C-alpha positions in Angstrom: 45.3 10.1 26.4 45.0 7.4 23.8 42.6 7.9 20.9 41.1 5.0 19.0 39.8 5.4 15.5 36.9 3.3 14.4 37.6 2.1 10.7 34.7 2.1 8.3 33.2 -1.3 7.9 34.8 -3.2 5.2 31.5 -4.8 4.2 29.5 -1.8 3.7 27.3 -2.3 0.7 27.9 -0.2 -2.4 25.2 -0.1 -5.0 26.0 0.3 -8.8 23.3 1.7 -11.0 23.5 0.7 -14.7 21.7 2.5 -17.5 21.7 0.8 -20.8 24.5 -1.5 -19.7 26.7 1.6 -18.7 27.6 2.4 -15.1 25.5 5.5 -14.2 27.0 5.9 -10.6 27.6 4.1 -7.4 25.7 4.8 -4.1 25.9 3.8 -0.6 22.1 3.9 -0.1 19.9 1.7 -2.2 17.0 4.2 -2.3 19.3 6.8 -3.8 20.5 4.4 -6.4 16.9 3.5 -7.4 15.9 7.2 -7.5 18.9 8.2 -9.8 18.3 5.3 -12.2 14.5 5.8 -12.4 15.1 9.5 -13.0 17.5 8.8 -15.8 14.9 6.5 -17.4 12.1 9.0 -17.0 14.1 11.8 -18.3 15.0 9.9 -21.4 11.2 8.9 -21.8 10.1 12.5 -21.4 12.6 13.5 -24.1 10.7 11.2 -26.4 13.5 8.6 -26.6 12.0 5.8 -24.8 13.0 3.4 -27.8 16.7 4.1 -27.0 16.3 2.5 -23.6 17.0 -1.2 -23.2 15.2 -1.8 -19.9 16.9 -5.3 -19.6 20.1 -3.3 -19.3 19.1 -0.8 -16.8 19.6 -2.5 -13.1 21.2 -2.1 -9.8 23.5 -4.5 -8.1 25.4 -4.9 -5.1 29.1 -4.2 -6.0 30.5 -7.1 -3.9 28.1 -9.9 -4.6 27.1 -8.7 -8.0 23.6 -9.5 -6.8 20.9 -7.8 -8.9 18.6 -5.8 -6.6 16.4 -4.1 -9.3 16.0 -4.4 -12.9 13.7 -2.0 -14.9 12.1 -4.5 -17.3 10.5 -6.1 -14.2 9.2 -2.7 -13.0 5.4 -2.1 -13.7 6.1 1.6 -14.2 7.8 0.7 -17.5 5.5 -2.1 -18.7 4.0 0.0 -21.5 7.4 0.5 -23.0 8.4 -3.1 -23.1 
């Protein structure tokens, strides 16, 4: 009996979340990336340190194309902090 293994797709999208310009983490699901980034932002705001966040340096991009999928300074949730 011959067994065939299916290799994982080489073009699976990996999302990279950046917080203040530093890599926060990588994700294979966009929603998880956005949740993690917004959670980090919201925790920082809750600690009273909103002024330490550079919202233009908080984004999510596609690892391969380096296409920006989300950027916090364009999110209405954070408009009052910009």
